Backbone as a ProteinNet text record, in pm:
[ID]
protein_1_A
[PRIMARY]
XXXXXXXXXXXXXXXXXXXXXXXXXXXXXXXXXXXXXXXXXXXXXXXXXXXXXXXXXXXXXXXXXXXXXXXXXXXXXXXXXXXXXXXXXXXXXXXXXXXXXXXXXXXXXXXXXXXXXXXXXXXXXXXXXXXXXXXXXXXXXXXXXXXXXXXXXXXXXXXXXXXXXXXXXXXXXXXXXXXXXXXXXXXXXXXXXXXXXXXXXXXXXXXXXXXXXXXXXXXXXXXXXXXXXXXXXXXXXXXXXXXXXXXXXXXXXXXXXXXXXX
[TERTIARY]
8664.3	8795.5	8806.4	8905.3	8915.2	9025.7	9112.3	9223.6	9181.5	9261.3	9238.4	9358.3	9423.4	9541	9500.1	9581.9	9554.8	9590	9532.3	9558.4	9705.1	9774.3	9915.2	9998.4	9951.1	10026.4	10000.7	9906.4	9867.2	9940.3	10031.9	10107.3	10226.5	10238.3	10351.1	10479.2	10582.5	10705	10791	10873.5	10971.8	11079	11115.4	11210.4	11153.5	11142.9	11083.3	11172.5	11108.2	11179.4	11207	11332.7	11368	11335.9	11337.3	11311.7	11168.9	11076.7	10937.9	10919	11016.6	10999.6	11123.4	11156.7	11276.4	11267.3	11146.3	11129.9	11165.6	11132.7	11167.8	11319.1	11379.4	11524	11597	11554	11621.9	11604.1	11494.5	11470.1	11536.7	11606.5	11675.5	11587.8	11466.5	11377	11234.3	11145.2	11002	10974.9	11039.2	11014.6	11049.3	11165.3	11206.8	11111	11064.4	10970.3	10837.8	10787.7	10661.5	10674.3	10784.2	10803.9	10810.1	10872.2	10880.4	10742.1	10662.9	10527.9	10441.6	10453.9	10374.9	10408.3	10534.9	10575.6	10517	10520.4	10466.9	10316.1	10246	10100.5	10054.7	10149	10112.4	10047.1	10087.6	10029.7	10116.7	10055.1	10127.6	10117.5	10230.2	10232	10299.8	10355.4	10430.4	10557.9	10608.9	10726.7	10688.7	10745	10714.1	10786.7	10713.1	10768.2	10816.6	10929.7	10981.3	11040.3	11057.8	11128.1	11276.6	11352.5	11493.1	11570.8	11525.8	11597.7	11575	11467.6	11437.3	11356.6	11422.5	11351.9	11274.7	11290.7	11217.5	11089.5	11067.3	10957.3	10822.2	10818.2	10691	10715	10606.9	10613.1	10476.7	10476	10349.9	10354.1	10238.6	10228.7	10146.3	10180.7	10101.6	9974.9	9870.1	9745.8	9737.1	9671.2	9646.3	9528	9455.7	9344.6	9399.7	9377	9441.2	9410.4	9288.4	9249.2	9294.1	9344.4	9389	9537.3	9567.8	9706.6	9774.5	9906.5	9977.5	9928.3	9911.9	9863.7	9983.3	9985.4	10100.5	10063.8	10161.5	10151	10266.9	10233.7	10335.1	10338.6	10438.8	10461.2	10423.1	10373.8	10348.5	10478.4	10480	10603.1	10613.7	10500.5	10504.8	10466.7	10394.5	10357.1	10371.8	10371.2	10381.2	10245.4	10230.5	10111.2	10152.6	10075.6	10093.7	9968.6	9986.9	9875.6	9858.6	9739.9	9706.4	9626.3	9658.4	9586.2	9587	9468.1	9456.6	9368.9	9419.1	9349.6	9320.6	9213.2	9178.3	9114.7	9174.5	9120.4	9085.4	9178.5	9163.2	9075.5	9043.2	8955.5	9021.8	9028.2	9077.2	8965.5	8986.8	8884.1	8898	9021.5	9043.5	9148.9	9137.5	9237.7	9226.8	9313.4	9304.8	9439.3	9437.3	9558.4	9556.2	9671.9	9681.4	9814.9	9821.6	9946.1	10039.9	9983.4	10071.1	10105.4	10166.7	10216.6	10109.1	9991.5	9884.2	9901.3	9972	10001.7	9875.8	9779.3	9656.7	9579.2	9575.5	9506.1	9576.6	9708.3	9783.2	9754.3	9752.2	9724.3	9582.5	9487.5	9348.7	9336.3	9403.5	9403.1	9468.8	9582.4	9656.5	9572.6	9498.2	9418.9	9291	9258.5	9139.3	9011	9019.9	8899	8812	8683.1	8591.8	8622	8567.7	8591.9	8536.8	8419.4	8362.1	8450	8505.9	8592.5	8722.9	8776.4	8898.6	8872.9	8758.5	8723.9	8704.5	8649.5	8629.1	8762.4	8857.7	8990.5	9066.6	9052.6	9126	9028.8	8969.4	8866.7	8914.9	9046.1	9095.2	9074.7	9053.9	9041.3	8910.3	8919.4	8802.2	8757.3	8628.9	8568.9	8451.1	8461.9	8357.3	8241.5	8134.8	8014.6	8046	8131.8	8164.2	8245.6	8337	8414.4	8323	8224.7	8129.8	8050.3	8016.3	7943.3	8030.5	8156.4	8246.9	8263.1	8264.6	8278.1	8158	8040.3	7920.3	7918.7	7989.9	7995.6	7985.6	8022.1	8020.9	7886.1	7777.2	7645.7	7614.5	7650.2	7627.2	7713	7838.5	7927.7	7877.9	7829	7777	7655.1	7562.5	7440.1	7471.8	7562.8	7597.7	7670.4	7757.9	7831.4	7737.4	7637.9	7537.2	7465.8	7424.6	7351.1	7436.6	7561.9	7651	7678.7	7697.3	7724.7	7607.8	7488.1	7369.2	7346.6	7362.2	7343.2	7444.7	7569.7	7672.4	7645.5	7601.3	7569.8	7449.2	7352.9	7236.2	7277.6	7371.9	7417.3	7490	7557	7634.5	7556.6	7443.2	7374.8	7321.1	7290.5	7235.4	7339.5	7466.7	7568.7	7662	7657.3	7746.4	7665.7	7673	7598.1	7641.1	7771.8	7818.8	7764.4	7756.9	7702.3	7556.1	7481.1	7339.1	7321.7	7406.8	7392.2	7449.5	7552.4	7600	7491.9	7417.8	7309.6	7202.3	7169	7070.8	7113.9	7240	7291.5	7291.9	7338.9	7348.4	7211.7	7113.7	6980.4	6919.8	6940.7	6889.5	6966	7097.7	7178.6	7139	7102	7064.4	6934	6852.5	6728.1	6751.4	6870.1	6904.6	6968.8	6905.7	6957.8	7101.1	7140.1	7274.7	7381.4	7344	7438.2	7428.3	7310.7	7291.2	7375	7408.4	7486.4	7637.5	7678.9	7819.4	7850.6	7977.5	8016.4	8037.3	7962.7	7979.4	8089.4	8157.5	8249.9	8267.7	8300.4	8321.5	8469.5	8514.1	8653.4	8658.7	8709.8	8721.9	8588.1	8482	8348.6	8307.6	8338.4	8285.7	8233.6	8132.4	8069	8109.8	8168.7	8222.2	8147.3	8164.3	8102.4	8208.7	8227.8	8335.1	8281.4	8348.2	8313.4	8384.1	8467.2	8535.5	8508.6	8506.3	8470.7	8591.7	8714	8833.5	8914.5	8994.4	9080.4	9220.5	9283.9	9240.3	9130.1	9034.7	8922.6	8962.1	8910.7	8934.6	8858.8	8912.3	8844.6	8798.1	8693.7	8643.9	8497.5	8441.8	8302	8295.5	8209.3	8195	8159.5	8192.8	8161.9	8112.9	8052.5	7983.9	8055.1	8073.4	8133.7	8034.4	7986.7	7901.2	7982.5	7921.8	7988.3	7940.7	8023.5	7991	7867.8	7833.9	7717.4	7586.4	7594.8	7475.2	7452.9	7530.9	7517.9	7611.2	7627.4	7710.7	7791.7	7909.3	7989.3	8014	8000.2	8023.1	8149.9	8245.1	8371.5	8367.9	8447.2	8452.9	8523.1	8588.4	8613.6	8728.2	8816.5	8925.3	8879.1	8947.9	8911.6	8933.8	9025.8	9053.5	8948.6	8854.5	8748.5	8616.6	8555.3	8427.3	8318.3	8222.5	8109.9	8004.8	7998.1	7901	7870.5	7796.5	7750.4	7599	7548.5	7405.3	7356.3	7233.8	7172.4	7111.5	7073.9	7005.3	7074.5	7046.1	7100.2	7048.3	6923.1	6865.4	6944.2	6977.5	7054.4	7195	7254	7388.4	7389.2	7291.6	7283.2	7261.3	7179.7	7155.8	7283.7	7366.5	7494.6	7586.4	7588.3	7670.1	7624.9	7495.4	7441.7	7474.6	7464	7492.2	7638.7	7726.8	7868.6	7920.3	7831.6	7876.6	7936.7	8048.3	8104.5	8011.6	8029.7	7946.2	7965.2	7856.8	7859.4	7913.9	7870.4	7920.4	7842.5	7912.4	7852.5	7782.2	7740	7754.6	7899.5	7927.1	8062.3	8104.2	8231.3	8285	8400.1	8438.5	8547.9	8679	8768.8	8898.3	8925.1	9035.5	9079	9113.8	9153.9	9197.1	9313.9	9396.8	9513.3	9472	9353.5	9308	9271.1	9249.2	9210.7	9329.9	9445.5	9563.2	9632.9	9683.1	9753.7	9881.1	9910.6	10030.6	10153.9
10463.6	10401.4	10332.9	10369.3	10314.5	10211	10201.4	10108.7	9969.2	9868.9	9730	9675.7	9760.7	9716.4	9609.4	9506.8	9401.6	9449.1	9382.9	9423.3	9411.5	9311	9294	9407.9	9471.6	9582.2	9712.2	9713.8	9838.7	9864.6	9778.3	9801.6	9890.7	9998.6	10088.4	10017.9	10015.6	9943.6	10020.4	9947.4	10013.5	10078.8	10011.7	10067.4	10048.2	10155.4	10147.3	10068.4	9992.3	9919.3	10017.1	10057.9	10162.6	10122.2	9991.6	9948.4	9978	9994.2	10026.8	10175.4	10255.5	10401.1	10467.1	10433	10492.4	10643.2	10695.8	10840.7	10911.9	10851.4	10911.1	10906.6	10796	10781.9	10884.9	10898.8	10992.9	11137.2	11165.1	11301.2	11326.8	11226.4	11244.2	11221.1	11167.7	11140.7	11178.3	11150.4	11175.1	11324.8	11407.5	11551.7	11607.1	11568	11617.4	11575.9	11451.6	11403.6	11478.2	11500.2	11573.5	11716.9	11780.1	11919.1	11930.4	11832.2	11834.9	11817.4	11722.2	11700.7	11824.3	11882.9	12002.3	12116.3	12131.7	12237.8	12212.7	12088.1	12055.6	12081.6	12056.6	12071.5	12210	12293.8	12427.2	12424.8	12331.1	12317.4	12386.8	12422.7	12484.4	12393.6	12331.2	12240.6	12300.2	12419.5	12475.2	12394.7	12392.7	12312.5	12166.7	12077.4	11935.8	11876.5	11801.9	11738.5	11598.2	11558.7	11422.8	11374.6	11243.1	11182	11185.2	11264.5	11283	11151.8	11056.4	10929.3	10839.8	10864.4	10785.1	10871.2	10956.8	11050.4	10984.4	10851.9	10782.1	10718.2	10724.1	10648.1	10718.9	10847.6	10919.1	11067.5	11138.8	11284.1	11340.2	11466.8	11528.7	11678.5	11740.2	11886.1	11934.3	12050.9	12115.6	12173.3	12184.4	12243.5	12389.1	12469.5	12608.5	12619.2	12506.7	12501	12456.1	12535.1	12511.1	12373.6	12325.3	12199.9	12076.4	12092.6	11977.4	11950.2	11823.3	11783	11781.4	11769.5	11751.4	11624.6	11631	11516.4	11442.6	11310.6	11231	11130.6	11100.9	10992.4	10896.6	10768.8	10665.3	10572	10483.1	10395.8	10251.7	10181.8	10038.8	9960.8	9843	9764.8	9658.4	9599.1	9489.6	9533.5	9642.9	9700.4	9851.3	9914.9	10060.9	10121.9	10166.8	10237.6	10352.9	10459.3	10573.9	10584.6	10580.8	10576.7	10712.1	10763.3	10899.5	10896.4	10984.8	10987.5	11128.3	11175	11307.6	11305.4	11361.4	11359.9	11501.5	11514.3	11641.4	11615.1	11667.9	11660.8	11517.9	11426	11288.7	11202.5	11248.8	11173.8	11166.5	11045	11032.6	11072.2	11180.1	11231.3	11176.1	11153.3	11105.3	10995.5	10905.6	10801.1	10758.4	10667.7	10620	10574.8	10513.7	10463.8	10500.9	10538.5	10580.3	10535.3	10523.8	10485.3	10603.4	10724.8	10841	10897.8	11012.2	11064.4	11132.3	11152.9	11213.1	11361.2	11429.9	11571	11656.9	11627.8	11708.9	11693.5	11572.4	11549.9	11623.4	11623.1	11694.8	11844.3	11901.1	12043.8	12074.9	11989.7	12013.4	12011.5	11917.1	11911.5	12037	12075	12192	12319.4	12335	12455.7	12458.6	12346.9	12345.2	12318.2	12252.3	12218.7	12123.6	12125.7	12034.2	11891.4	11795	11654.8	11622.3	11674.6	11650.6	11711.5	11828.4	11893.9	11817	11762.4	11682.7	11559.9	11495.3	11378.2	11416.7	11533.8	11577.9	11599.1	11655	11679.2	11548.1	11457.3	11330.2	11215.8	11154.7	11052.2	10930	10906.5	10791.8	10809	10931.2	10958.4	10901.3	10831	10774.6	10865.4	10892.5	10970.5	10890.5	10844.3	10761.2	10841.5	10768.4	10831.3	10902.3	10842.2	10904.4	11031.3	11030.5	11151.1	11264.5	11232.6	11335	11389.8	11301.5	11347.1	11439.9	11405.4	11491.4	11627.3	11629.6	11756.8	11846.7	11786.9	11864.9	11916.6	11849.3	11897.4	11785	11812.7	11708.9	11641.4	11716.9	11657.4	11550.6	11576.7	11478.7	11354.5	11374.8	11261.6	11177.1	11241.8	11169.5	11086.8	11146.8	11076.5	10953.8	10967.9	10855.8	10747.6	10786.7	10687.6	10607.2	10673.3	10600.9	10498.1	10540.3	10449.5	10329.7	10354	10245.2	10150.6	10206.7	10122.7	10029.8	10085.9	10004.6	9900.7	9938.8	9842.8	9729.8	9762.9	9660.8	9563.8	9615.8	9529	9440.2	9492.9	9411.9	9294.1	9317.9	9211.4	9101.3	9137.5	9040.4	8979.5	9038.6	9000.6	8857.7	8804.9	8669.3	8562.9	8593.5	8491.1	8521.3	8642.9	8680.1	8738.5	8671.7	8718.6	8856.2	8883.5	9015.2	9123.9	9094.1	9192.7	9220	9115.9	9134.3	9224.9	9208.9	9293	9432.1	9442.3	9575.1	9649	9575.7	9636.8	9691.7	9618.3	9666.9	9801.6	9808.7	9932.9	10044.5	10014.1	10117	10173.6	10086.7	10135	10221	10182.2	10262.8	10393.7	10387.5	10509	10609.7	10558.4	10648.3	10721.8	10667.7	10736.8	10843.9	10845.4	10944.5	11065.2	11182.3	11298.2	11335.1	11319.9	11358.8	11264.3	11141.3	11046.5	11045.4	11067.9	11065.2	11172	11278.6	11384.8	11364.5	11253.2	11216.2	11112	11101	11004.2	10867.9	10765.2	10632.9	10553.8	10468.9	10374.2	10255.6	10141.9	10020.9	9986.7	9928.4	9887.9	9771	9656	9536.9	9504	9504.6	9472.5	9562.4	9688.7	9789	9905.1	9973.4	10082.5	10215.7	10301.8	10430.4	10545.1	10662.5	10784.6	10893.6	10960.6	11059.5	11200.5	11295.4	11435.9	11498	11418.2	11462.1	11361.9	11408.9	11321.8	11260.4	11297.2	11244.3	11154.7	11067.9	10975	11034.9	11020.7	10945	11016.1	10934	10988.8	11016.1	11122.9	11145.5	11043.2	11008.1	10914.9	10996.8	11076.6	11164.5	11139	11027.4	10992.5	10846.4	10812	10671.7	10581	10452.8	10356.6	10226	10142.6	10021.7	9896.9	9800.7	9672.5	9561.3	9484.9	9368.7	9262.3	9196.7	9093.1	8955.1	8855.3	8719.6	8663	8718.5	8668	8731.1	8817.6	8881.6	9022.7	9066.5	9202.9	9298.1	9416.6	9520.9	9589.3	9633.5	9715.4	9849.9	9957.1	10090.9	10146.5	10179.1	10239.7	10387.4	10463.8	10599.1	10702.5	10791.2	10775.7	10678.6	10648.9	10555.1	10413.4	10316.2	10176.1	10136	10203.8	10169	10217.2	10298.1	10349.4	10280.1	10218.4	10151.3	10234.5	10278.3	10354.1	10262.6	10140.8	10046.8	9935.5	9835.6	9726.3	9731.6	9679.6	9687.8	9553.9	9521	9396.8	9412.7	9536.3	9560.5	9671	9673.9	9779.3	9915.8	9921.5	10048.5	10104.7	10017.4	10063.1	10106.7	10036	10071.5	10209.6	10235.9	10366.2	10475.8	10449.1	10548	10578.6	10479	10501.5	10589.7	10564.4	10647.4	10792.2	10813.7	10950.4	11018.8	10945.1	11006	11043.3	10978.7	11008.2	11103.2	11161.8	11255.8	11380.4	11430.6	11555.4	11673.1	11777.9	11897.3	11952.9	12005.2	12067.4	11971.2	11846	11742.4	11743.6	11765.2	11755.7	11884.4	11888.4	11784.4	11766.7	11653.3	11626.8	11733.5	11768.5	11868.1	11806.5	11873.4	11823.9	11829.6	11736.3	11733.9	11600	11592.8	11469.9	11495.9	11390	11403.2	11499.5	11506.5	11596.1	11742.1	11775.7	11913.4	11955.6	11856.8	11887.1	11892.6	11850.2	11845.7	11980.8	12025.5	12153.6	12146.4	12253.5	12255.7	12284
9210.8	9199.4	9063.6	8984.6	8851.2	8837.6	8936.8	8926	8968.9	8928.3	8967	9042.6	9119.5	9195.3	9294.3	9307.7	9404.2	9543.3	9644.9	9782.6	9816.1	9760.5	9791.6	9737.3	9631.9	9573.2	9644.6	9738.9	9801.7	9932.8	9969.9	10092.1	10062	10136.9	10117.5	10160	10076.6	10109.9	10208.6	10279.5	10365.1	10278.7	10171.1	10075.8	9935.9	9861.9	9728.5	9634	9545.3	9440.7	9327.2	9314.1	9217.7	9075.3	9045.8	8908.2	8864	8959.5	8926.1	8899.1	8940.5	8934.3	8874.1	8748.5	8687.4	8672.7	8655.3	8642.1	8771.5	8885.4	9014.5	9035	8995	9010.6	8925.2	8800.1	8710.9	8754.7	8828.4	8877.6	9010.7	9064.4	9191.5	9312.5	9291.8	9404.3	9369.8	9463.4	9443.7	9426.1	9506.5	9499	9361.7	9310.5	9179.5	9069.9	9076.9	8976.6	8984.7	9106.3	9122.1	9073	9106.9	9065.7	8913.8	8849.4	8703.6	8640.8	8693.4	8641.6	8665.6	8785.7	8816.8	8721.6	8690.9	8597.8	8458.9	8413.1	8280.6	8273.3	8386.1	8387.9	8433	8472.9	8520.4	8657.1	8743	8876.3	8979.5	9091.7	9202.1	9325.2	9361.7	9475.3	9598.2	9583.6	9695.6	9715.9	9838.1	9867.3	9885.9	9806.4	9816.7	9937	10018.2	10137.6	10104.7	10162	10143.7	10275.4	10285.2	10396.8	10363	10436	10403.2	10407.8	10489.5	10500.6	10379.7	10303.9	10185	10088.8	10011.4	9924.4	9810.9	9794.3	9689.9	9742.1	9872.9	9931.3	9922.2	9954.7	9958.8	9940.6	9910.5	9897.3	9932.6	9972.6	10010.8	9994.1	10017.7	10011.3	10129.5	10179	10282.4	10220.1	10301.2	10253.9	10296.9	10214.8	10252.6	10349	10370.5	10465.8	10600.5	10703.7	10833.3	10891.3	10876.2	10939.3	10863.2	10742.1	10664	10690.6	10716.9	10731.9	10595.4	10595.9	10470.7	10402.7	10272.8	10195.8	10137.4	10151.9	10111.2	10003.5	9918.4	9821.6	9846.8	9865.8	9885.1	9765.5	9764.3	9650	9679.1	9574.9	9585.3	9578.4	9637.8	9645.5	9537.3	9496.2	9400	9258.9	9249.2	9120.7	9129.7	9014.7	9012.4	9044.6	9167.1	9211	9301.5	9293.7	9382.9	9469.4	9600.9	9695.3	9763.6	9751.1	9791.5	9920.8	10015.8	10142.9	10201	10239	10298.2	10421.8	10530.4	10659.4	10707.6	10783.5	10845.6	10981.3	11086.1	11221	11262.3	11234.3	11277.6	11189.8	11069	10978.7	10841.2	10784.4	10648	10552.3	10479.8	10389.5	10248.2	10205.1	10068.5	10069.4	9972.8	9952.3	9806.9	9765.3	9628.3	9576.4	9458.4	9394.3	9247.3	9195.1	9056.4	8998.9	8867.3	8801	8782.1	8781.5	8765.7	8903	8908.8	9036	9120	9066.1	9144.1	9171.1	9083	9107	9110.9	9025.2	9023	9154.5	9207	9333.5	9447.5	9445.9	9548.5	9542.2	9422.6	9411.3	9458.2	9423.2	9464.3	9616.6	9679.9	9826.6	9884	9827.7	9877	9866	9759.7	9737.5	9820	9887.2	9971.2	9897.1	9780	9706.7	9788.8	9764.4	9831.8	9788.4	9861.6	9827.7	9688.9	9657.2	9524.7	9415.9	9442.2	9343.6	9325.9	9433.9	9423	9336.5	9357.1	9276.2	9129.6	9106.6	8968.3	8898.2	8972.2	8916	8895.9	8993.1	8990.9	9021.5	8920.4	8942.5	9019.7	9028.9	9104.6	9254.9	9299.3	9442.3	9496.1	9607.7	9673.3	9787.3	9793.2	9901	9954.6	10077.2	10134.3	10191	10223.3	10279	10409.6	10491.8	10620	10600.1	10503.7	10475.2	10431.6	10348.3	10304.1	10422.3	10516	10634.4	10718.2	10735.7	10812.4	10745.1	10612.4	10542	10570.5	10589.8	10618.3	10761.2	10851.4	10988.9	11089.9	11215.7	11319.3	11339.2	11332.3	11355	11250.6	11124.9	11018.7	11042.3	11083.5	11108.8	11224.8	11328.9	11444.8	11406	11332.8	11293.8	11208.9	11113.8	11027.7	11106.5	11197.8	11276.8	11364.8	11423.6	11500.5	11412.6	11294.7	11206.3	11168.4	11134.3	11095.8	11212.3	11329.6	11446.6	11475.2	11478.8	11509.3	11400.4	11274.8	11166.5	11174.8	11205.9	11217.4	11330.8	11444.6	11558.1	11527.8	11455.9	11418.8	11330.8	11240.5	11152.2	11229.2	11338.7	11415.3	11532	11565.4	11688.7	11686.7	11569	11562.2	11595.1	11571.5	11593.6	11710.7	11761.3	11870.7	11985.8	12100.9	12216.8	12262	12258.3	12300.1	12208.1	12079.1	11985.1	12015.5	12051	12082.6	12203.2	12303.7	12422.6	12400.6	12317	12277.7	12201.2	12118.3	12041.4	12134.8	12240	12337	12394.1	12433.8	12493.5	12389.9	12268.9	12164.7	12128.9	12112.9	12076.2	12187.2	12310.3	12421.7	12434.8	12418.7	12428.7	12321	12203	12094.3	12123.5	12211.9	12248.1	12354.2	12413.7	12516.4	12448.4	12450.1	12376.3	12412.1	12536.8	12577.4	12524.2	12492.6	12433.6	12281.6	12228	12082.6	12013.1	12080.8	12016.3	12030.9	12095.1	12102.7	11995.9	11956.7	11854.7	11920.8	11878.2	11938	11868	11943.8	11881.2	11974.4	11915.7	11993.9	11994.6	12105.4	12119.7	12215.9	12167	12250.9	12320.1	12240.4	12290.2	12405.9	12394.3	12486.2	12403.1	12453.7	12380.6	12441.9	12358.4	12403.2	12336.8	12394.5	12342.9	12345.4	12232.9	12221.2	12202.8	12265.9	12249.5	12129.3	12061.1	11939.6	11828.9	11704.7	11593.7	11523.7	11562.8	11498.6	11590.2	11528.6	11601.9	11616.8	11735.2	11852.4	11930.4	11979.1	12052.6	12197.8	12255.8	12398.6	12482.1	12595	12687.3	12807.4	12787.1	12893	12925.9	12872.7	12894.5	12939.5	13034.4	13075.7	12958.3	12972.7	12867.7	12928.9	12843.6	12889.8	12839.4	12929.7	12894.4	12926.7	12828.8	12858	12931.5	13029	13106.7	13063.3	13089.8	13046.2	13116.5	13234	13307	13259.7	13160.5	13107.8	13155.7	13253.5	13302.8	13229.8	13288.2	13227.9	13337.2	13299.7	13390.2	13322	13398	13344.4	13405.6	13319	13359.4	13322.8	13393.9	13343	13427.6	13350.6	13206.8	13175.5	13273.5	13249.5	13278.1	13218.1	13240	13384.5	13452.4	13591.1	13689.5	13644.5	13731.9	13699.1	13798.8	13779.4	13845.7	13765.3	13818.8	13879.8	13829.8	13884.7	13788	13835	13751.4	13739.7	13628.9	13600.7	13550.7	13586.9	13539.5	13401.2	13366.1	13239.3	13160.2	13029.6	12944.2	12986.8	13032	13077.4	13194.8	13289.2	13405	13364.1	13269.3	13223.3	13158.5	13073.1	13007.8	13110.7	13211.1	13316	13392.3	13414.9	13482.4	13398	13267.1	13178.5	13186	13175.6	13177.6	13310.4	13419.6	13550.6	13566	13486.6	13495.3	13390.5	13310.6	13207.9	13271.4	13214.4	13266	13238.6	13312.2	13292.8	13152.1	13096.3	12963.9	12858.2	12862	12771.5	12639.7	12532.1	12399.6	12358	12233.6	12132.1	12086.2	12020.4	11972.2	11871.3	11876.9	11785.8	11706.2	11597.8	11516	11594.7	11562.4	11627.7	11694.1	11766	11830.9	11976.1	12044.9	12184.2	12195.9	12094	12098.5	12109.2	12057.7	12063.1	12205.8	12294.5	12432.2	12525.3	12476.1	12562.1	12560.9	12676.1	12678.9	12597.8	12527.7	12443.9	12526.3
[MASK]
++++++++++++++++++++++++++++++++++++++++++++++++++++++++++++++++++++++++++++++++++++++++++++++++++++++++++++++++++++++++++++++++++++++++++++++++++++++++++++++++++++++++++++++++++++++++++++++++++++++++++++++++++++++++++++++++++++++++++++++++++++++++++++++++++++++

């Protein structure tokens, strides 16, 4: 990341301040400005997408890669910044902020370049460790997410009792092969396991909730269903495993939406 934009400048406005973007105004909107820049640079963006209700607010391009969503660039409200974001199968793979329109980054995303290639073309683009893991495949993303989850709980365990007991469950669950191959995530001090690596996650696997009395309750797969209560983390993990659906895992790319009938 090469820019020094402040956090306050990074919020996408509801209505763009036209005085910050005279080039967009003179071009009749974001699409016109992008198309003009693309023509000058010899880029191919295909049909530029805009919000018809506010053509000055944002613009995007479709990707030629089936699993990549349309990539969008939005505008800063307090300073002139263009914010870049690209998602694939429920995971944000690229982000960043630039002073120009980001046309090269949009073309790179549209053409299906790798994350490293997109960064090479547009150095302002940020690619995180988790995005790189997702690019390598679901197994890499799952392994990294487990490591990050356990490390985060360890950092909080000294000051938060719930974190300490969540850590007990997480460390034990990671030793169970049937759970280790699922994507873990925490929500409202409960530990979940997902059969998909993208958000929104499906809720088709039991999960563990630490209780204030020191025990655990296992729900599953919905919060309204209680599989049982456990005195120890070992018992809680065993309850989760006993409630796993048939042929569960390993986690695959995609989101809960991919499991819903069309």
